[in-house]
VEXDREN-2710 file (C-alpha; in Angstrom, 1 decimal):
% VEXDREN-2710
k/r/px/py/pz
1/MET/0.0/0.0/0.1
2/LYS/2.9/2.5/0.8
3/LYS/4.5/1.4/-2.5
4/ILE/1.3/2.5/-4.2
5/THR/0.9/5.7/-2.4
6/ILE/4.6/6.6/-3.2
7/ILE/4.1/6.1/-6.9
8/ALA/1.1/7.9/-6.9
9/LEU/2.7/10.9/-5.3
10/VAL/5.5/10.5/-7.7
11/GLY/3.4/10.6/-10.4
12/LEU/1.3/13.6/-9.5
13/THR/4.7/15.3/-9.0
14/PHE/5.5/14.5/-12.5
15/ILE/2.2/15.8/-13.7
16/PHE/2.5/18.9/-11.8
17/LEU/5.9/19.8/-13.3
18/LEU/4.6/19.2/-16.9
19/CYS/1.5/21.3/-16.3
20/PRO/2.5/24.2/-14.3
21/THR/-0.2/25.7/-12.1
22/VAL/1.3/29.4/-12.0
23/THR/-1.3/31.9/-12.0
24/ALA/-1.4/34.4/-14.7
25/SER/-0.1/37.2/-12.5
26/ASP/3.0/34.8/-11.6
27/THR/4.4/34.7/-15.2
28/GLY/5.4/38.4/-15.2
29/LEU/3.3/38.7/-18.4
30/ILE/1.1/41.6/-19.1
31/THR/-0.9/43.1/-21.8
32/ASP/0.1/46.3/-23.4
33/GLN/-2.8/46.4/-26.1
34/HIS/-5.7/44.2/-26.5
35/ASN/-7.9/45.1/-29.5
36/ILE/-11.1/42.8/-30.3
37/ALA/-13.1/43.4/-33.6
38/ILE/-16.3/41.7/-34.1
39/LEU/-17.7/41.5/-37.6
40/ILE/-20.8/39.8/-39.0
41/SER/-20.1/37.3/-41.8
42/ASP/-22.1/34.3/-43.4
43/ASP/-20.6/31.9/-41.0
44/GLY/-21.5/34.1/-37.9
45/LEU/-19.8/36.6/-35.8
46/ASP/-16.0/36.6/-36.7
47/VAL/-13.8/37.8/-34.0
48/GLU/-10.4/38.9/-34.3
49/GLU/-8.2/39.7/-31.4
50/ASN/-4.7/41.5/-31.5
51/ILE/-2.7/41.1/-28.6
52/LYS/0.6/42.8/-27.5
53/ILE/2.0/40.6/-24.7
54/ILE/5.1/41.9/-22.6
55/ASN/7.2/40.0/-20.2
56/THR/7.7/42.4/-17.3
57/GLY/9.3/39.6/-15.0
58/GLU/12.8/38.6/-14.5
59/LYS/12.4/35.0/-15.8
60/ASN/12.2/34.0/-19.1
61/VAL/8.7/33.0/-20.5
62/THR/8.0/30.4/-23.0
63/TYR/4.1/30.3/-23.0
64/PHE/1.1/32.4/-22.7
65/ARG/-2.4/31.8/-22.1
66/PHE/-5.6/33.2/-23.6
67/TRP/-9.3/32.8/-23.0
68/LEU/-12.4/32.4/-25.4
69/GLN/-16.0/32.1/-24.2
70/GLN/-17.8/28.9/-24.5
71/GLU/-19.8/29.9/-27.7
72/ALA/-16.4/30.1/-29.8
73/GLU/-16.3/27.6/-32.5
74/SER/-13.7/24.8/-32.6
75/ASP/-11.8/26.2/-35.6
76/VAL/-9.5/28.8/-33.5
77/SER/-6.3/30.3/-35.2
78/VAL/-3.3/31.9/-33.1
79/LEU/-0.5/33.6/-35.1
80/ALA/2.6/35.1/-34.0
81/VAL/2.4/38.4/-36.1
82/ASP/6.2/39.4/-36.3
83/SER/7.4/35.8/-37.4
84/GLY/3.9/34.8/-39.4
85/THR/4.3/31.6/-37.4
86/ASP/0.9/29.7/-36.8
87/LEU/1.1/28.6/-33.1
88/SER/-0.4/25.4/-31.6
89/TYR/-2.4/25.5/-28.3
90/ILE/-3.7/23.1/-25.5
91/ASN/-7.4/23.5/-24.0
92/MET/-6.7/23.6/-20.5
93/ASP/-10.5/23.8/-19.6
94/SER/-13.6/24.8/-21.7
95/THR/-12.4/28.5/-21.9
96/THR/-8.8/28.7/-21.0
97/PHE/-6.1/27.7/-23.7
98/ASN/-2.2/27.3/-23.2
99/CYS/0.1/28.2/-26.1
100/SER/3.5/27.0/-25.9
101/LEU/6.3/29.3/-27.5
102/GLU/9.1/26.8/-26.8
103/ASP/8.0/24.6/-29.6
104/TYR/8.7/27.4/-32.1
105/ASN/11.9/28.4/-30.5
106/ILE/10.5/31.7/-28.9
107/THR/11.4/32.9/-25.7
108/LEU/10.2/36.2/-24.2
109/GLU/13.2/37.5/-22.0
110/LYS/12.8/40.3/-19.8
111/ASP/10.9/43.6/-21.4
112/GLN/10.5/41.4/-24.7
113/SER/6.9/41.2/-26.3
114/ILE/5.1/39.2/-28.9
115/ASP/2.2/40.2/-31.1
116/VAL/-0.4/37.6/-31.4
117/ARG/-3.7/37.5/-33.5
118/ILE/-6.2/35.3/-32.4
119/LYS/-9.2/34.4/-34.8
120/TYR/-12.2/32.4/-34.2
121/THR/-16.2/32.4/-34.8
122/ILE/-19.3/32.6/-32.5
123/PRO/-22.7/32.1/-33.4
124/THR/-24.8/35.0/-34.9
125/GLU/-27.4/34.6/-32.1
126/THR/-24.8/35.1/-29.5
127/LYS/-26.3/37.9/-27.3
128/TYR/-23.4/38.9/-25.1
129/PHE/-19.7/39.1/-26.0
130/VAL/-17.6/37.9/-23.1
131/LYS/-13.8/38.6/-22.4
132/THR/-11.8/37.4/-19.4
133/ILE/-8.4/39.0/-19.0
134/LEU/-5.5/36.6/-17.8
135/TYR/-2.9/39.4/-17.4
136/ASP/-2.9/42.9/-16.2
137/THR/-3.8/44.9/-19.3
138/ALA/-3.0/48.5/-20.2
139/ALA/-5.9/49.1/-22.7
140/LEU/-8.9/46.8/-24.0
141/THR/-11.1/47.8/-26.8
142/ILE/-14.0/46.1/-28.2
143/THR/-15.8/47.0/-31.6
144/TYR/-18.6/45.6/-33.3
145/GLU/-19.0/46.3/-36.9
146/ASP/-16.4/49.0/-36.8
147/GLU/-18.3/50.6/-33.7
148/ASP/-17.0/51.0/-30.6
149/LEU/-18.8/49.0/-27.7
150/TYR/-16.1/49.0/-24.9
151/LYS/-12.7/50.8/-23.9
152/GLY/-11.0/50.1/-20.7
153/GLU/-7.6/51.1/-19.5
154/HIS/-5.3/49.7/-16.7
155/LEU/-7.5/46.7/-16.0
156/VAL/-5.9/44.7/-13.2
157/TYR/-6.1/40.8/-13.2
158/ASN/-8.3/39.4/-10.7
159/GLU/-9.3/35.8/-10.2
160/GLU/-12.4/36.7/-8.6
161/SER/-13.8/39.3/-11.1
162/ASN/-11.8/39.9/-14.3
163/SER/-14.4/39.3/-17.1
164/VAL/-16.3/41.9/-19.4
165/GLN/-19.5/41.2/-20.7
166/ILE/-20.9/43.4/-23.6
167/LEU/-24.3/43.4/-25.0
168/LEU/-23.8/42.6/-28.8
169/HIS/-26.0/45.5/-30.4
170/ARG/-25.7/49.2/-31.6
171/PRO/-27.8/51.4/-29.7
172/THR/-27.5/54.3/-32.3
173/GLU/-28.5/52.0/-34.9
174/THR/-31.5/50.6/-33.0
175/LEU/-32.6/54.3/-32.2
176/ALA/-32.2/55.2/-36.0
177/ASN/-34.3/52.4/-36.9
178/ILE/-37.2/53.3/-34.2
179/LEU/-37.0/56.9/-35.6
180/TYR/-37.1/55.7/-39.0
181/ILE/-40.3/53.6/-38.5
182/VAL/-41.8/56.5/-36.5
183/ILE/-41.1/58.9/-39.5
184/ILE/-42.7/56.5/-41.9
185/PHE/-45.8/56.0/-39.7
186/ILE/-46.3/59.9/-39.3
187/LEU/-45.8/60.2/-43.3
188/VAL/-48.4/57.6/-43.9
189/VAL/-50.9/59.1/-41.6
190/ILE/-50.4/62.5/-43.2
191/LEU/-50.8/60.7/-46.7
192/ILE/-54.0/59.2/-45.6
193/ALA/-55.4/62.3/-44.0
194/SER/-54.5/64.4/-47.2
195/THR/-56.2/61.9/-49.4
196/LEU/-59.4/62.0/-47.4
197/LEU/-59.4/65.6/-47.1
198/LEU/-58.8/65.9/-51.1
199/MET/-61.6/63.4/-51.7
200/ARG/-63.9/65.1/-49.5
201/LYS/-63.0/68.7/-51.1
202/GLN/-63.6/67.0/-54.6
203/ARG/-66.9/65.8/-53.5
204/LYS/-68.0/69.2/-52.4
205/LYS/-66.7/70.4/-55.6
206/ILE/-68.6/68.1/-57.7
207/LYS/-71.8/68.4/-55.7
208/LYS/-71.6/72.3/-56.1
209/SER/-70.6/72.2/-59.7
210/ILE/-73.9/69.9/-60.2
211/VAL/-76.0/72.5/-58.4
212/GLU/-74.7/75.3/-60.4
213/SER/-75.1/73.4/-63.7
214/GLU/-78.8/72.8/-62.8
215/GLU/-79.3/76.4/-61.9
216/THR/-77.6/77.2/-65.1
217/LEU/-79.8/74.9/-67.1
218/ASP/-83.0/76.3/-65.5
219/THR/-81.9/79.7/-66.4
220/LYS/-81.3/78.7/-70.1
221/LYS/-84.4/76.9/-70.2
222/ALA/-86.5/79.8/-69.2
223/LEU/-84.7/81.9/-71.6
224/LEU/-85.4/79.6/-74.6
225/LEU/-89.0/79.5/-73.8
226/SER/-89.2/83.3/-73.6
227/LEU/-87.3/83.6/-76.7
228/LEU/-90.0/81.2/-78.4
229/LYS/-92.8/83.3/-77.0
230/ASP/-91.0/86.5/-78.3
231/VAL/-90.4/85.0/-81.8
232/GLU/-94.3/83.9/-81.9
233/LYS/-95.2/87.4/-81.0
234/LYS/-93.1/89.0/-83.7
235/HIS/-94.3/86.6/-86.3
236/ARG/-98.0/87.4/-85.4
237/ALA/-97.4/91.0/-85.6
238/LYS/-95.7/90.3/-89.0
239/GLU/-92.4/91.7/-87.7
240/ILE/-90.4/88.7/-89.1
241/SER/-90.9/86.8/-92.4
242/ASP/-92.3/83.3/-92.2
243/GLU/-88.8/81.9/-93.1
244/THR/-87.1/83.7/-90.3
245/TYR/-89.8/82.6/-87.9
246/SER/-89.4/78.9/-88.9
247/LYS/-85.7/78.8/-88.7
248/LEU/-85.5/80.9/-85.3
249/LYS/-88.3/78.8/-83.8
250/GLU/-86.8/75.5/-84.8
251/GLU/-83.2/76.6/-83.5
252/TYR/-84.6/77.8/-80.0
253/LYS/-86.9/74.6/-79.8
254/GLN/-84.0/72.3/-80.2
255/GLN/-81.8/74.0/-77.8
256/ALA/-84.6/74.0/-75.3
257/VAL/-85.3/70.1/-75.8
258/GLU/-81.3/69.6/-75.3
259/VAL/-81.5/71.6/-72.1
260/MET/-84.4/69.9/-70.7
261/LYS/-82.8/66.5/-71.5
262/LYS/-79.7/67.4/-69.2
263/LEU/-81.8/68.6/-66.5
264/ASP/-83.7/65.3/-66.6
265/ASP/-80.2/63.4/-66.5
266/ILE/-79.3/65.5/-63.3
267/LYS/-82.5/65.1/-61.6
268/ASN/-82.4/61.2/-62.1
END
């Protein structure tokens, strides 16, 4: 039993040496700049993180860690920008990853830095973008579709509270959309009201026109009947010839008939 215990302890010690549990703050690494850009694509929300990591400690460092939220897709790329080297990484847990520099003969001595670019995708329906910092960070910026969502400076690593959670939406755009909808609604209401008012005016105008036409026709009818009587009197008094009488009588009579037909059409 003692032999098994000793072997187990030796094994755990060996594992401990291979997988150091040094906290992020103990490595001497800090983040000078951490810029995160989120863009909408056909595959989802493409995230690009550009990080400048500096070794401020006395010991050389051959690895660094980074954190991705659980919604991140499995296809993650890590690039050492200066050398153009694709770096491999190990998944320490569901969100924390360890990237070894020693495998690529890269060592960060005191005051040396490395620029790293991490790319991955999160689902389009992701409501919140979450970022946990693993090192003291001088400046952290997060943009969504080239619009600033978050800017932070002098962020200190804290195991208990070192996360930033950002709602993925653009307030100005939402406000603009609401304003646009309100304007459209107002314009539609104005258009409907203007149309109804115009139709009402046209109805009044048509009705008024009909009344005026009826009055005009009545006047014209009375005038034509009066002219017929006058022509009849003049013919009896032999003031006009038979030919002129017949011609005037036929003309006035025809006009009177047309006027009476128009009056019948209006009344019916």
